[in-house]
C-alpha positions as CSV (number, residue, x, y, z in Angstrom):
1,M,71.0,-95.1,4.4
2,R,69.8,-94.2,0.9
3,D,66.7,-92.5,2.2
4,R,68.9,-89.7,3.5
5,W,69.7,-88.4,0.1
6,P,67.5,-86.4,-2.3
7,Q,66.1,-88.5,-5.1
8,P,66.7,-89.3,-7.8
9,V,70.5,-89.3,-8.1
10,V,70.9,-91.5,-11.1
11,G,68.6,-92.2,-14.0
12,W,67.4,-88.6,-14.3
13,G,65.2,-88.9,-17.3
14,H,62.8,-85.9,-17.3
15,Q,64.3,-83.6,-14.7
16,T,62.2,-81.6,-12.3
17,G,63.2,-78.2,-10.9
18,K,64.3,-79.8,-7.6
19,E,66.5,-82.3,-9.6
20,V,68.1,-79.5,-11.6
21,W,68.8,-77.6,-8.3
22,F,70.3,-80.8,-6.9
23,M,72.7,-81.3,-9.8
24,A,73.8,-77.6,-9.8
25,S,74.4,-77.8,-6.1
26,V,76.5,-80.9,-6.2
27,A,78.4,-79.6,-9.2
28,K,79.2,-76.3,-7.4
29,H,80.3,-77.9,-4.2
30,I,82.5,-80.5,-5.9
31,R,84.3,-77.8,-7.8
32,R,84.7,-75.6,-4.7
33,L,85.9,-78.4,-2.4
34,R,88.4,-79.7,-5.1
35,T,89.8,-76.2,-5.5
36,E,90.1,-75.7,-1.7
37,Q,92.2,-78.9,-1.7
38,H,94.4,-77.5,-4.4
39,M,93.5,-80.5,-6.6
40,T,93.1,-80.4,-10.4
41,Q,90.4,-82.3,-12.2
42,E,93.1,-84.7,-13.3
43,D,94.1,-85.3,-9.6
44,L,90.6,-86.0,-8.5
45,A,89.9,-88.2,-11.5
46,E,93.0,-90.2,-10.8
47,K,92.1,-90.8,-7.2
48,L,88.5,-91.9,-8.1
49,F,89.7,-94.0,-11.1
50,V,87.6,-92.0,-13.6
51,T,88.4,-89.7,-16.5
52,R,89.0,-86.0,-16.3
53,Q,86.0,-85.6,-18.6
54,T,83.8,-87.3,-16.0
55,V,84.9,-84.9,-13.3
56,S,84.3,-82.0,-15.7
57,A,80.8,-83.3,-16.4
58,W,80.1,-83.4,-12.7
59,E,81.3,-79.9,-12.1
60,T,79.4,-78.4,-15.0
61,G,76.2,-80.3,-14.0
62,K,76.1,-82.3,-17.2
63,A,76.3,-85.5,-15.3
64,Q,75.6,-86.6,-11.7
65,P,77.6,-89.1,-9.6
66,D,75.6,-91.8,-8.0
67,L,75.5,-92.3,-4.2
68,E,78.4,-94.6,-4.0
69,T,80.5,-92.3,-6.1
70,L,79.4,-89.3,-4.0
71,E,80.7,-91.1,-0.9
72,Q,84.0,-91.8,-2.6
73,I,84.4,-88.2,-3.7
74,A,83.6,-87.1,-0.1
75,V,86.3,-89.4,1.3
76,V,88.9,-88.1,-1.2
77,L,88.0,-84.5,-0.4
78,G,87.9,-85.2,3.3
79,V,84.3,-84.0,3.9
80,E,81.0,-85.6,4.6
81,V,78.5,-86.3,1.8
82,T,76.2,-83.7,3.1
83,E,78.7,-81.0,2.4
84,L,78.9,-82.1,-1.2
85,I,75.1,-81.7,-1.5
86,Y,74.3,-78.8,0.8
87,G,77.6,-77.1,1.3
88,T,77.4,-77.4,5.1
89,P,80.7,-77.8,7.0
90,Q,81.7,-81.1,8.2
91,S,80.0,-81.8,11.6
92,P,82.2,-82.7,14.5
93,N,82.7,-86.3,15.4
94,L,80.5,-86.6,18.5
95,R,82.1,-89.8,19.6
96,E,85.6,-88.2,19.6
97,L,84.2,-85.2,21.4
98,K,82.7,-87.4,24.1
99,Q,85.9,-89.3,24.5
100,K,87.9,-86.1,24.7
101,W,85.6,-84.6,27.3
102,A,85.5,-87.9,29.3
103,I,89.3,-87.8,29.4
104,I,89.3,-84.2,30.5
105,G,86.6,-84.8,33.1
106,G,88.3,-87.8,34.5
107,A,91.6,-85.9,34.8
108,L,89.8,-83.0,36.6
109,V,88.1,-85.5,39.0
110,S,91.4,-87.1,39.8
111,V,93.0,-83.7,40.5
112,I,90.1,-82.6,42.7
113,A,90.3,-86.0,44.6
114,V,94.0,-85.6,45.2
115,V,93.6,-82.0,46.4
116,I,90.7,-83.0,48.8
117,F,92.7,-85.9,50.1
118,S,95.8,-83.7,50.7
119,L,93.7,-81.1,52.4
120,G,92.2,-83.7,54.7
121,Y,95.4,-85.7,55.3
122,F,97.3,-82.6,56.3
123,D,94.4,-81.3,58.4
124,Y,93.7,-78.2,56.4
125,L,90.0,-79.0,56.1
126,G,89.6,-79.9,59.7
127,T,91.4,-76.8,60.9
128,W,89.3,-74.6,58.5
129,S,86.0,-76.1,59.6
130,G,86.6,-76.9,63.3
131,G,89.6,-74.8,64.4
132,F,90.5,-75.3,68.1
133,S,87.8,-77.9,68.7
134,Y,89.2,-80.0,65.8
135,Q,92.8,-79.8,66.8
136,Y,91.9,-80.6,70.4
137,D,90.4,-83.9,69.5
138,D,92.7,-84.9,66.6
139,L,95.6,-87.2,67.6
140,D,97.9,-85.6,65.0
141,Y,98.2,-82.6,67.4
142,A,100.1,-82.5,70.7
143,L,98.4,-80.4,73.4
144,S,100.2,-78.3,76.0
145,F,99.0,-76.1,78.9
146,S,100.9,-73.5,80.9
147,E,99.9,-70.8,83.4
148,L,100.4,-67.3,82.3
149,P,102.1,-65.2,85.0
150,G,100.7,-61.8,86.1
151,T,97.3,-60.3,86.7
152,Y,95.0,-58.7,84.2
153,S,92.2,-56.3,85.0
154,V,89.3,-54.5,83.3
155,D,86.9,-51.9,84.7
156,I,83.2,-52.9,84.6
157,D,80.3,-50.4,84.7
158,L,77.4,-52.1,86.6
159,E,75.1,-49.2,86.0
160,H,75.3,-49.7,82.3
161,P,76.0,-53.4,81.7
162,E,75.8,-53.2,77.9
163,S,78.6,-50.7,77.8
164,N,81.1,-53.3,78.9
165,I,80.7,-55.6,75.8
166,G,84.0,-55.7,73.9
167,K,86.3,-54.4,76.7
168,V,89.7,-56.0,76.5
169,L,91.0,-57.9,79.5
170,Y,94.0,-59.4,77.8
171,E,95.7,-59.1,74.4
172,D,99.1,-60.0,73.0
173,E,101.1,-59.7,69.8
174,S,100.3,-63.2,68.6
175,G,96.6,-62.3,68.1
176,C,95.3,-63.9,71.3
177,R,92.9,-61.8,73.4
178,I,90.2,-62.0,76.0
179,I,87.2,-59.6,75.9
180,V,84.1,-59.0,77.9
181,D,81.2,-60.7,76.1
182,E,78.4,-60.0,78.6
183,V,77.6,-58.6,82.1
184,F,74.2,-59.4,83.7
185,Q,72.4,-60.1,87.0
186,A,71.6,-63.8,87.5
187,D,69.5,-64.1,90.6
188,G,69.6,-61.0,92.8
189,P,71.1,-57.5,93.2
190,H,74.5,-58.9,94.0
191,S,74.5,-61.9,91.7
192,W,76.4,-60.3,88.9
193,V,77.8,-62.5,86.2
194,I,80.6,-61.6,83.8
195,S,81.2,-63.6,80.6
196,F,84.6,-63.6,78.9
197,L,85.2,-64.6,75.3
198,A,88.7,-65.9,74.6
199,E,89.9,-65.7,71.0
200,G,93.2,-67.2,69.7
201,T,95.1,-67.9,66.5
202,C,94.5,-71.2,64.8
203,R,96.5,-72.5,61.9
204,Q,97.1,-76.0,60.3
205,S,100.6,-76.2,61.8
206,G,99.4,-75.3,65.4
207,S,97.4,-72.9,67.5
208,K,97.5,-70.8,70.6
209,L,94.7,-69.7,72.9
210,V,95.0,-67.6,76.2
211,T,91.9,-68.3,78.3
212,P,90.7,-68.1,81.9
213,V,90.0,-71.9,81.8
214,V,90.1,-74.8,79.4
215,E,89.4,-78.4,80.0
216,R,92.5,-80.5,80.2
217,P,92.5,-84.2,79.4
218,A,93.7,-86.4,82.2
219,G,95.6,-88.5,79.7
220,K,96.2,-88.4,76.0
221,R,92.6,-88.0,74.8
222,S,91.5,-90.3,77.6
223,G,88.0,-88.8,77.8
224,L,88.6,-87.7,81.4
225,F,88.8,-83.9,81.8
226,S,89.5,-81.4,84.6
227,S,88.4,-77.8,84.9
228,D,90.1,-77.1,88.2
229,F,92.6,-74.8,86.6
230,A,90.3,-71.8,86.3
231,A,91.9,-68.4,86.8
232,A,91.1,-66.7,90.1
233,L,88.8,-63.7,89.9
234,T,88.7,-60.8,92.2
235,T,86.2,-57.9,92.2
236,T,87.3,-54.5,93.7
237,A,84.8,-51.7,94.6
238,D,85.0,-48.9,97.0
239,G,88.5,-49.9,97.9
240,V,87.4,-53.4,99.0
241,S,88.1,-56.6,97.2
242,W,85.8,-59.7,97.1
243,P,86.5,-63.1,95.6
244,G,84.6,-64.1,92.6
245,K,83.6,-67.7,91.6
246,F,83.9,-69.7,88.4
247,R,80.4,-70.3,87.1
248,G,80.9,-72.4,83.9
249,M,82.5,-72.6,80.5
250,A,81.6,-73.5,76.9
251,G,83.8,-76.1,75.3
252,L,86.4,-75.2,72.7
253,Q,84.8,-73.7,69.6
254,K,86.4,-72.9,66.2
255,K,87.9,-69.6,67.4
256,G,88.2,-70.1,71.2
257,N,85.9,-70.5,74.2
258,Q,83.6,-68.6,76.6
259,T,83.9,-68.5,80.4
260,D,81.5,-67.2,83.0
261,Y,82.3,-66.0,86.6
262,Y,80.2,-64.6,89.4
263,L,81.7,-61.2,90.4
264,F,80.9,-61.8,94.1
265,H,81.0,-65.2,95.9
266,A,79.1,-65.8,99.1
267,V,80.9,-67.9,101.7
268,F,78.5,-69.7,104.1
269,N,79.6,-70.1,107.8
270,S,78.1,-73.3,109.1
271,N,78.9,-72.3,112.7
272,N,76.8,-69.3,112.9
273,G,74.6,-69.8,109.8
274,T,75.7,-66.5,108.1
275,S,77.2,-65.8,104.7
276,S,79.9,-63.4,103.8
277,G,81.5,-62.3,100.6
278,F,78.7,-60.1,99.1
279,P,79.1,-56.4,99.5
280,R,76.1,-55.0,101.3
281,T,76.2,-51.9,99.2
282,I,78.3,-50.6,96.3
283,Q,78.6,-46.8,96.3
284,D,80.7,-46.7,93.1
285,Q,78.9,-48.6,90.3
286,T,82.2,-49.1,88.5
287,V,84.2,-52.1,89.7
288,T,87.5,-53.5,88.7
289,V,87.6,-57.2,87.8
290,T,91.0,-58.9,88.0
291,L,92.0,-62.4,86.8
292,E,95.1,-64.2,87.9
293,G,96.3,-67.5,86.5
294,L,95.3,-67.4,82.9
295,T,96.0,-70.6,80.9
296,C,98.0,-70.6,77.7
297,F,96.7,-73.5,75.6
298,T,98.7,-74.5,72.5
299,T,98.6,-77.3,69.8
300,I,101.4,-78.4,67.6
301,R,100.9,-80.8,64.6
302,E,103.2,-83.8,65.1
């Protein structure tokens, strides 16, 4: 402990330049700190149980307090001993700072934990990250399916398939819509495939999606599903209509789902070994695609 302080403090004898500086420094800082505390020399002397003349001698540099007395002076003046010697401000109490920040940090962690728990418990996080797919699988949500009345059509340009992307088949005020996502030939000149992208509105309280087809659970999340409720597709060209065929669908995603149809569907006649349903030729490369029996899929948080 004593090795921290400049030496010598007592028993000066023949004083070196460093010792003279030390005495003057301590004298100056005792006087300054006492004055800042609005204490007289008598006040300080009384608290230290010494005479006023002793305090005066310290402040004029004629005498030097020993280490024990320096520590007592520091306590009375409310500073550290280093400030009496070097004039540096009192350093913060690191232990108190650590305790303070530990309390603040613990409180922040608790608040964050409560927020995360609440977001998870009330399905905000699940809805934000998974959307329709989350609510479809979560037992907190009741599912309902209903057939949307009416037919909905869109004109498709087979000569320029890329120009069809984004065309709207269905749209309502709630924000649900079905758009053309892709048109391409799968296997042959008449094996045209059209892909629809259904987008809906998804909120924590419940969601709505209008789609050509969505898997429906046979029971309450029983794991058994049916896709037999696909909307019927009809393709009209040159004044003639042909039935289309459901090709497949992607499962529910965050914002909706995707459904593929063949624009033309060949029907095989086993009696004569012939097929029908494909147009032999299409004079007008623009066809009208019509869907009937769209499904309105909704979820409600129970």
